[in-house]
C-alpha positions as CSV (number, residue, x, y, z in Angstrom):
1,M,0.0,0.0,0.0
2,S,1.3,3.4,-0.9
3,F,1.7,6.0,1.8
4,D,1.1,8.9,-0.6
5,L,-2.6,9.5,-0.3
6,V,-2.9,12.3,-2.8
7,N,-2.0,11.7,-6.4
8,D,-2.1,14.0,-9.4
9,E,-5.6,13.0,-10.4
10,T,-7.0,13.6,-6.9
11,E,-5.6,17.1,-6.9
12,T,-7.7,18.1,-9.8
13,E,-10.9,16.3,-8.7
14,D,-13.7,17.8,-6.7
15,L,-12.7,16.6,-3.2
16,A,-16.4,16.0,-2.3
17,Y,-16.6,13.0,-4.6
18,G,-13.2,11.3,-4.0
19,Q,-12.6,8.4,-1.7
20,T,-9.6,7.6,0.4
21,P,-8.6,4.6,2.5
22,W,-9.4,6.6,5.5
23,G,-13.0,7.5,4.6
24,C,-14.4,4.5,6.4
25,A,-12.3,5.2,9.6
26,Q,-14.4,6.8,12.2
27,M,-13.5,7.8,15.7
28,R,-16.1,5.5,17.2
29,H,-14.6,2.6,15.2
30,R,-11.0,2.7,16.2
31,L,-8.4,1.9,13.6
32,D,-6.6,-1.4,13.9
33,S,-2.9,-1.3,15.0
34,E,-1.6,-1.8,11.5
35,S,-3.7,1.0,10.1
36,M,-2.7,3.3,12.9
37,M,1.0,2.5,12.4
38,M,0.7,3.3,8.7
39,L,-1.1,6.5,9.5
40,R,1.5,7.6,12.0
41,A,4.3,6.8,9.5
42,N,2.5,8.7,6.7
43,L,2.1,11.8,9.0
44,S,5.5,11.6,10.7
45,E,7.1,14.3,8.5
46,P,4.4,16.9,8.9
47,M,4.1,16.2,12.6
48,T,7.8,16.6,13.3
49,K,8.9,19.2,10.7
50,A,6.0,21.7,10.9
51,E,7.1,25.0,12.4
52,S,3.7,26.6,13.0
53,W,0.0,25.8,12.9
54,P,-0.4,27.1,9.3
55,S,2.6,25.0,8.1
56,L,1.3,21.9,9.9
57,R,-2.1,22.4,8.3
58,D,-0.5,22.9,4.8
59,M,1.6,19.8,5.2
60,L,-1.4,17.7,6.4
61,K,-3.4,18.9,3.4
62,G,-0.6,17.8,1.1
63,K,-1.2,14.3,2.6
64,G,-5.0,14.5,2.2
65,F,-5.9,15.4,5.8
66,D,-7.0,18.4,7.9
67,M,-7.3,19.2,11.6
68,H,-10.4,20.2,13.5
69,P,-10.7,21.1,17.2
70,R,-13.7,19.7,19.0
71,A,-14.5,19.0,22.6
72,G,-11.1,20.2,23.7
73,R,-9.2,17.8,21.4
74,L,-7.5,18.3,18.1
75,R,-8.9,15.7,15.6
76,L,-7.4,14.4,12.3
77,V,-10.0,14.7,9.5
78,D,-9.9,13.0,6.1
79,L,-10.1,15.9,3.5
80,Q,-12.3,14.1,1.0
81,S,-14.8,12.3,3.2
82,R,-14.6,14.8,6.1
83,V,-14.6,11.8,8.5
84,E,-12.8,12.4,11.9
85,I,-10.3,9.6,12.0
86,C,-8.6,10.0,15.4
87,T,-7.3,12.5,17.8
88,F,-3.8,13.9,17.5
89,G,-3.1,12.3,20.9
90,L,-3.6,8.9,19.3
91,L,-1.1,9.9,16.7
92,G,1.4,10.5,19.4
93,H,1.2,14.3,19.2
94,P,-1.4,15.6,21.7
95,R,-2.8,19.1,21.3
96,V,-1.0,20.2,24.5
97,E,2.3,19.3,23.0
98,L,1.6,21.1,19.7
99,E,0.4,24.2,21.6
100,K,3.8,24.2,23.4
101,R,5.6,24.1,20.1
102,F,3.4,26.6,18.1
103,G,1.5,28.6,20.7
104,G,-2.3,28.5,21.3
105,Y,-4.4,26.9,18.6
106,P,-5.7,29.7,16.3
107,A,-9.2,29.9,14.9
108,M,-9.1,28.1,11.5
109,H,-12.1,28.2,9.2
């Protein structure tokens, strides 16, 4: 399985109609350990190299994801399906840790 979730065709498609391997992953149905490991590996670079909230968000979008704060937690969202996959804490990067690196979480619309 390729770790690159966004290809050239996907970039030109209307994101509302695309599907990704993560579209069926929902927070109430936790990912299995293999899927979580693949997701962590796929997002390792953005999570460790981002220097600000905007740069993290841009890097995540390049991988086909976005982030959304809800109920005091930062959640990873699949860009195409808009499904909340997991919290950033489950990825090994809790919101508190990211706020220490980047400052308070800005309002992102």
